[in-house]
C-alpha positions in Angstrom: 59.6 -169.4 -33.2 56.5 -171.5 -33.8 57.1 -175.3 -33.8 54.5 -177.8 -34.8 54.8 -181.5 -34.0 53.1 -184.8 -34.9 51.7 -186.5 -31.8 51.5 -190.2 -31.1 49.7 -190.1 -27.6 46.9 -187.9 -26.5 46.8 -187.6 -22.8 45.6 -185.2 -20.1 46.0 -181.6 -21.5 48.7 -179.4 -20.1 49.2 -175.7 -20.4 52.1 -173.5 -20.4 50.8 -172.0 -17.3 51.2 -175.4 -15.4 54.1 -176.8 -17.3 56.6 -175.0 -14.9 55.2 -176.8 -11.9 55.3 -180.1 -13.7 58.7 -180.3 -15.2 61.3 -182.0 -13.0 64.9 -181.0 -13.8 68.2 -182.7 -12.8 71.6 -182.0 -13.9 74.3 -184.6 -13.4 77.9 -183.9 -12.6 79.2 -184.7 -16.1 76.8 -182.1 -17.6 73.9 -184.2 -18.7 70.6 -182.5 -18.5 67.5 -184.4 -17.6 63.9 -183.0 -18.0 60.9 -185.1 -16.9 57.2 -184.7 -16.9 55.3 -187.4 -15.0 51.9 -188.5 -16.7 50.6 -191.7 -15.1 47.5 -191.8 -17.2 48.8 -194.3 -19.6 51.5 -196.8 -18.9 53.9 -195.7 -21.3 56.6 -193.0 -21.6 58.5 -191.2 -24.4 62.3 -190.7 -24.3 64.1 -188.1 -26.3 67.9 -187.8 -26.3 68.9 -184.6 -27.9 72.6 -183.6 -28.6 73.0 -179.9 -29.3 75.2 -180.7 -32.4 74.1 -180.3 -35.9 75.4 -179.5 -39.2 75.9 -175.8 -38.3 78.7 -176.9 -36.1 80.7 -178.5 -38.9 83.6 -176.8 -40.7 84.6 -177.2 -44.3 86.8 -180.2 -43.2 83.9 -182.3 -42.2 80.6 -181.1 -43.7 77.9 -183.8 -43.5 79.5 -185.3 -40.4 76.4 -184.9 -38.0 74.2 -186.5 -40.6 76.6 -189.3 -41.1 76.9 -190.0 -37.5 73.2 -190.2 -37.1 73.4 -193.2 -39.6 76.4 -194.8 -37.9 75.0 -194.6 -34.5 72.4 -197.2 -35.6 75.1 -199.7 -36.3 75.5 -200.8 -32.8 78.1 -201.1 -30.0 80.7 -203.6 -28.8 77.8 -205.8 -27.6 75.0 -204.9 -29.9 75.0 -205.4 -33.6 77.8 -207.9 -33.6 78.0 -211.7 -33.3 81.5 -211.5 -31.8 83.2 -208.2 -31.3 86.6 -209.6 -30.3 86.9 -211.4 -33.6 85.3 -208.5 -35.5 87.6 -205.8 -34.2 90.7 -206.8 -36.0 88.8 -206.9 -39.2 87.4 -203.5 -38.7 90.9 -202.2 -38.3 91.9 -203.8 -41.6 88.9 -202.2 -43.4 89.7 -198.9 -42.0 93.4 -199.2 -43.1 92.4 -200.2 -46.7 89.7 -197.7 -46.9 92.0 -194.8 -45.8 94.5 -195.7 -48.4 91.9 -195.9 -51.1 90.5 -192.4 -50.1 94.0 -191.0 -50.2 94.7 -192.6 -53.5 91.6 -191.2 -55.0 92.4 -187.8 -54.0 95.6 -187.8 -56.0 95.4 -186.5 -59.6 98.1 -188.8 -60.7 96.7 -192.1 -59.2 97.0 -195.3 -61.0 93.6 -196.6 -62.0 94.7 -200.2 -61.7 96.0 -199.5 -58.2 92.7 -197.8 -57.3 90.8 -200.9 -58.7 92.9 -203.4 -56.7 92.2 -201.3 -53.4 88.5 -201.3 -54.2 88.5 -205.0 -54.7 90.4 -205.6 -51.5 88.0 -203.3 -49.6 85.0 -205.0 -51.0 86.4 -208.5 -50.1 87.0 -207.4 -46.5 83.5 -205.8 -46.2 82.0 -209.0 -47.5 84.0 -211.0 -45.1 82.8 -208.6 -42.3 79.2 -209.4 -42.9 79.5 -212.6 -40.8 79.9 -210.5 -37.7 77.1 -208.0 -38.4 73.7 -208.3 -37.0 71.3 -205.7 -38.7 69.0 -203.3 -37.1 69.6 -204.7 -33.7 68.5 -201.7 -31.7 65.2 -201.7 -33.5 64.7 -205.3 -33.0 65.4 -205.1 -29.2 63.1 -202.2 -28.8 60.3 -203.7 -30.9 60.4 -207.0 -28.9 59.7 -205.0 -25.7 56.9 -202.9 -27.0 58.8 -199.9 -28.3 57.3 -198.0 -31.1 58.4 -194.8 -33.1 62.1 -195.6 -32.8 63.7 -193.1 -34.9 66.4 -190.2 -35.2 66.6 -186.9 -37.1 69.5 -184.6 -37.7 68.8 -180.8 -38.3 71.3 -177.8 -38.7 71.0 -177.2 -34.9 70.8 -180.5 -33.2 70.6 -184.4 -33.5 67.8 -186.4 -31.8 67.0 -190.1 -30.9 63.6 -191.0 -29.8 61.5 -194.0 -28.7 58.1 -194.7 -27.0 58.2 -197.6 -24.5 56.1 -199.3 -21.9 56.6 -197.8 -18.5 58.3 -200.8 -17.2 61.1 -200.6 -19.8 62.8 -197.6 -18.6 65.9 -199.6 -17.4 66.0 -201.2 -20.9 66.2 -197.9 -22.4 68.8 -196.5 -20.1 71.0 -199.6 -20.7 70.7 -199.5 -24.5 71.2 -195.7 -24.9 74.1 -195.4 -22.3 75.9 -198.3 -24.2 75.4 -196.4 -27.5 77.0 -193.3 -25.8 79.8 -195.3 -24.1 80.7 -198.0 -26.6 79.7 -197.1 -30.2 81.2 -199.2 -33.1 81.3 -197.4 -36.5 80.9 -200.5 -38.4 80.1 -200.6 -42.1 81.4 -197.0 -42.5 82.3 -197.2 -46.2 79.1 -199.0 -47.3 77.0 -196.5 -45.4 78.9 -193.6 -46.9 77.7 -194.9 -50.3 74.2 -195.0 -48.9 74.4 -191.5 -47.8 75.7 -190.4 -51.3 72.7 -192.2 -52.8 70.3 -190.4 -50.4 71.9 -187.1 -51.5 71.3 -188.0 -55.1 67.7 -188.8 -54.6 66.9 -185.9 -52.0 68.7 -183.1 -53.8 70.3 -183.8 -57.2 67.3 -185.4 -58.7 64.6 -183.9 -56.6 63.3 -180.4 -57.8 62.1 -179.2 -54.4 65.5 -180.4 -52.8 67.4 -178.5 -55.6 65.3 -175.5 -55.1 66.0 -175.2 -51.3 69.6 -176.1 -51.7 70.2 -173.2 -54.1 68.0 -170.9 -52.0 70.0 -171.4 -48.8 73.4 -171.5 -50.4 72.8 -168.1 -52.0 70.9 -166.5 -49.3 73.8 -167.0 -47.0 77.3 -166.0 -48.2 79.2 -166.9 -44.9 77.2 -168.6 -42.3 77.2 -172.3 -42.2 73.4 -172.4 -42.6 74.1 -172.2 -46.2 75.3 -175.7 -46.5 72.9 -178.8 -46.8 72.5 -181.0 -43.6 73.5 -184.0 -45.7 76.6 -182.1 -47.1 77.7 -181.5 -50.6 78.7 -184.5 -52.8 82.4 -183.9 -52.3 82.1 -183.5 -48.7 80.5 -186.9 -48.4 83.1 -188.6 -50.6 85.9 -187.2 -48.4 84.5 -188.0 -44.9 87.0 -190.3 -43.2 86.4 -192.8 -40.4 89.0 -191.0 -38.4 87.3 -187.6 -38.6 84.0 -189.2 -37.8 85.3 -190.9 -34.7 86.9 -187.8 -33.6 83.8 -185.6 -34.1 82.0 -188.3 -32.1 84.2 -188.5 -29.1 84.7 -184.8 -29.0 81.0 -183.5 -29.0 78.6 -186.4 -28.5 79.0 -186.4 -24.7 76.8 -185.5 -21.7 77.7 -181.9 -21.6 75.9 -181.4 -24.9 73.0 -183.8 -24.3 69.5 -183.2 -23.0 67.2 -186.1 -22.1 63.4 -185.7 -21.8 61.3 -188.3 -20.3 57.5 -187.7 -20.5 54.8 -190.3 -19.3 54.3 -192.8 -16.6 57.8 -192.4 -14.8 58.9 -191.9 -11.2 61.3 -189.0 -11.3 63.5 -189.9 -8.2 63.8 -193.4 -9.6 64.5 -192.2 -13.0 67.2 -189.9 -11.7 68.9 -192.8 -9.9 68.7 -195.0 -12.8 70.2 -192.5 -15.3 72.9 -191.7 -12.9 73.8 -195.4 -12.5 73.9 -195.8 -16.4 75.1 -192.5 -17.7 76.8 -191.1 -14.6 80.2 -192.4 -15.5 80.4 -191.2 -19.2 82.9 -188.5 -19.7 81.5 -185.0 -20.2 82.9 -184.4 -23.6 83.7 -180.8 -24.9 80.9 -178.2 -25.1 80.0 -177.5 -28.7 81.7 -174.2 -29.7 79.2 -171.3 -30.8 79.4 -170.6 -34.3 81.5 -167.4 -34.6 80.6 -166.8 -38.3 78.2 -163.8 -38.6 76.2 -163.4 -41.8 77.0 -159.9 -43.1 74.0 -157.7 -43.9 72.5 -158.2 -47.4 73.3 -155.2 -49.6 70.9 -156.0 -52.5 68.6 -158.5 -54.2 69.9 -162.0 -55.2 68.3 -163.6 -58.2 69.0 -167.2 -59.3 67.5 -169.4 -61.9 67.9 -173.2 -61.8 67.3 -175.2 -64.9 65.6 -178.5 -64.1 63.2 -180.8 -65.9 60.2 -180.2 -63.6 57.2 -178.0 -63.1 58.2 -174.4 -62.5 58.6 -173.4 -58.8 59.8 -170.3 -57.0 61.2 -169.6 -53.5 61.7 -166.3 -51.9 63.8 -165.7 -48.6 64.3 -162.7 -46.4 66.7 -162.6 -43.6 65.3 -162.2 -40.1 66.3 -162.6 -36.4 65.7 -165.7 -34.5 64.5 -166.3 -30.9 64.5 -164.7 -28.5 64.4 -161.5 -30.6 61.0 -159.6 -30.5 60.8 -159.6 -34.4 60.9 -163.4 -34.4 57.7 -163.4 -32.4 56.3 -161.1 -34.8 57.2 -163.3 -37.7 55.4 -166.0 -36.3 52.2 -163.9 -36.6 53.2 -162.8 -40.0 53.7 -166.3 -41.0 50.1 -167.0 -39.8 48.6 -164.0 -41.7 50.4 -164.6 -44.9 50.6 -168.4 -45.4 48.8 -170.6 -42.9 45.3 -171.9 -43.9 42.8 -171.3 -46.5 41.9 -167.9 -44.8 45.5 -166.5 -45.1 46.2 -163.7 -47.5 48.5 -165.5 -49.9 46.1 -168.5 -50.2 43.0 -166.2 -50.8 44.8 -164.0 -53.2 47.0 -166.3 -55.3 45.1 -169.7 -55.1 41.4 -168.6 -54.9 41.0 -165.1 -56.3 43.8 -164.9 -59.0 44.3 -168.6 -59.5 48.0 -168.0 -60.1 49.3 -170.9 -58.1 48.3 -174.4 -57.1 50.2 -174.1 -53.8 51.8 -171.5 -51.6 53.7 -171.9 -48.3 55.4 -169.7 -45.7 57.7 -170.8 -42.9 61.1 -169.9 -41.2 64.2 -171.9 -42.2 66.8 -173.3 -42.2 67.5 -173.3 -38.5 66.7 -171.6 -35.3 69.8 -171.3 -33.2 71.1 -168.4 -35.3 69.5 -165.6 -37.4 67.6 -167.3 -40.2 65.1 -166.8 -43.2 61.5 -166.2 -43.7 60.7 -168.2 -46.8 57.8 -168.0 -49.2 57.4 -170.8 -51.8 54.8 -171.1 -54.7 54.0 -173.4 -57.6 52.5 -171.5 -60.5 49.4 -172.8 -62.1 49.7 -173.4 -65.8 49.9 -171.2 -67.9 50.8 -168.6 -65.3 54.6 -167.9 -65.1 56.9 -167.5 -62.0 57.3 -163.8 -62.9 53.4 -163.3 -62.4 53.6 -165.2 -59.2 56.4 -163.2 -58.0 54.7 -159.8 -58.6 51.6 -161.0 -56.8 53.5 -162.0 -53.8 55.4 -158.8 -53.6 52.0 -156.9 -53.8 50.9 -158.8 -50.6 54.2 -158.1 -48.9 53.9 -154.4 -49.7 50.4 -154.4 -48.5 51.5 -156.0 -45.2 53.9 -153.1 -44.5 51.6 -150.3 -45.6 48.2 -151.3 -44.1 47.5 -152.5 -40.6 46.4 -156.0 -40.2 42.7 -156.1 -39.1 42.0 -156.9 -35.4 40.1 -160.1 -36.9 43.2 -161.3 -38.7 45.4 -160.8 -35.7 43.1 -162.5 -33.3 42.8 -165.3 -35.7 46.5 -165.7 -36.1 47.1 -165.5 -32.3 44.5 -168.0 -31.4 45.8 -170.4 -34.0 49.3 -170.2 -32.6 48.0 -170.7 -29.0 45.8 -173.7 -30.2 48.8 -175.3 -32.1 51.0 -174.9 -29.1 48.5 -176.4 -26.6 48.0 -179.3 -29.1 51.7 -180.4 -29.1 51.8 -179.8 -25.3 49.1 -182.4 -24.9 51.2 -185.2 -26.2 54.1 -187.0 -24.7 56.2 -187.0 -27.9 55.2 -183.4 -28.6 56.1 -182.2 -25.1 59.3 -184.2 -25.0 60.4 -182.7 -28.4 59.5 -179.2 -27.3 61.5 -179.6 -24.0 64.8 -180.8 -25.6 64.4 -178.4 -28.6 64.1 -175.2 -26.5 66.6 -176.4 -24.0 69.2 -177.1 -26.7 68.4 -174.1 -29.0 67.2 -171.4 -26.7 69.3 -172.5 -23.8 66.2 -173.0 -21.4 62.9 -174.9 -22.1 61.2 -172.0 -20.1 61.1 -170.0 -23.4 57.7 -171.6 -24.0 56.3 -170.3 -20.8 56.1 -166.6 -21.7 55.5 -167.3 -25.5 51.7 -166.7 -25.5 51.9 -163.6 -23.4 54.4 -161.9 -25.7 52.4 -162.9 -28.7 49.2 -161.4 -27.2 51.0 -158.1 -26.7 52.0 -157.7 -30.6 49.8 -155.3 -32.3 49.2 -154.3 -35.9 51.9 -151.5 -35.8 54.4 -154.1 -34.8 53.5 -156.2 -37.8 53.8 -153.2 -40.1 57.2 -152.2 -38.6 58.6 -155.7 -38.8 57.5 -156.1 -42.4 59.0 -152.8 -43.7 62.2 -153.7 -41.7 62.7 -157.1 -43.3 60.5 -157.9 -46.2 62.1 -155.6 -48.7 63.9 -156.0 -52.0 67.4 -155.3 -50.7 67.1 -158.1 -48.1 65.6 -160.9 -50.4 66.9 -163.9 -52.3 64.9 -165.3 -55.1 65.3 -168.7 -56.7 63.1 -169.8 -59.7 63.2 -173.4 -61.0 62.4 -173.6 -64.7 62.5 -176.0 -67.5 65.1 -175.3 -70.1 63.7 -173.2 -73.0 62.9 -175.4 -76.0 64.3 -174.3 -79.3 61.5 -173.4 -81.8 
């Protein structure tokens, strides 16, 4: 699977051929995995902490939990983010007790509105009182004061990552902060943050045409597998997340046994190992995240969905496909290049330049990588052309891909572009750290990247034709169109 990353630092190039010799690995007794690449050229380092826990690991009882925890773990610990935790703790307990009662009452159909209103006021008053103990954005402030940049986190369907770039002499500061976050997190401001997440969902999905398009695409392409669910959760999921469930999910899975740390930059591996052992070594392992047992059944026919939304028409087409390390997944990386990457790609030349049917066309794999996923094509019709015209033009190119061999020049161009993109992110500290933790978590071994170019180079035109015919057909596709409601004449 091709992965492209934004790079913050450009340092001495590193190739896949030399990467194996430069990565220093260490696994601690509690299961924590550490991957290091020393690069002393600049006095900085990038740190990635990746937990192999994402929305794919949620059940119907706690969808949206992984994303919610990403928000909550910015709130601090017993020593960070509070003015006085000893005084704060009893108030947090009262907030949880009232919030839990309010959630239970709201879930009842016969609930008394006046009783709900009274509990809402009590909760609001407690939360207001709690603000005297809250120190906002304390992690970010500490890192910024010590030269940190790029402090961030993200949740995907497959994993959750926290990252920062720091001066080389701040490794112990990082270890102290991040081990404290793993040992002593405090889920403060839970109910207010839950409201923030619901607003985020409203803006990103419910009032966003592209978010709505993809939400419908994934929910309909998958009938069983949890890849069908949005990372943020459905609205009712967020409304019903509880503090007790969130804490249980955190303590169960956010432990060393599911964690990979990558340190890339001006570091001394033996010293780093000793330091991480000192700060992280006494953290309980936690429970390994169980593999998802749901297996998506084969699709038996085309699915077509039309979404009515007041926005410019769009369409998205998805085809089920294997994921890494299956051979067809490598082939799809080439198909992605040939069809949709760059101005020389087939779909761009045909739909944008020659026929002028669309203003934009994209291809990519989604929504995750740990389990079989989708090859997706999206397009925005150029007025006055319709989604039906664009759909027909896309199918013509897919049919051609399975009927005619890709030219040697196209295949070479696609192979070279994949290699160039890969080398580009291997050059940056952040790109390399992200690559190491991603493949270690999703593929089970970061060494997946070492043989990638060799396998890609062995794929020929016949492989592309066979893979296209095997997967890019009507019975395996899901189509979602987003259209304005028809106006009455």
